[in-house]
N, C-alpha and C positions, 0 to 999 in steps of 0.2 A: 058469585057464590050462591049456590042453591041451598046448601045446608051446612051447618057447622055445629057439631055436638061433641061434648066431652066433659072433662072435669079439670079443675085446678086445685092443687093442694100444695102444702109446704112440707119439704123434706126435713128430717131431723137436724140437718146442718143449716136450715133456714132458707135454702134455695126454693124457688117457686117452680113447680112441675106442672106441665100441661100435657094432657092426653086428649087429643082431638081427632075426630073423624070429619072429613069434609067431602062434599059433593060440589064439583066446580063445572060450570058450563064453559065450553071453549068457543072461540070465534067461528068454528065450522059447525056449530050447533050439536057437537057431541058432548058427552058427559064423562068426567073422570072422578073417581072417588077412592078414598082410603085414608090412611093415617096422614095427618098434616104435621110435618116436621118444621117447615119454614114457609113464610108467606110475606108478600109485599102487597099492601092494600092501596089502591089508587082509585079515586081520590079519597073516599071515605068508606067506613064500614060501621054500621050500628050494631052493637052487641048488647044483650041483656044477660046479666049474671045473677043467679039466685044463690043465696047462702042458706044451706039446710042445716 
């Protein structure tokens, strides 16, 4: 993972919504980026969330 930016909010029905943009480095040293809909993290990923 090169970059992960976005926001987290709660919908009126209480569901948690995530809008994330990611840049990911691939094994062939190319880069892919765009909206992140689903991900599997192996083995770990450190994230810092700010509450505004």
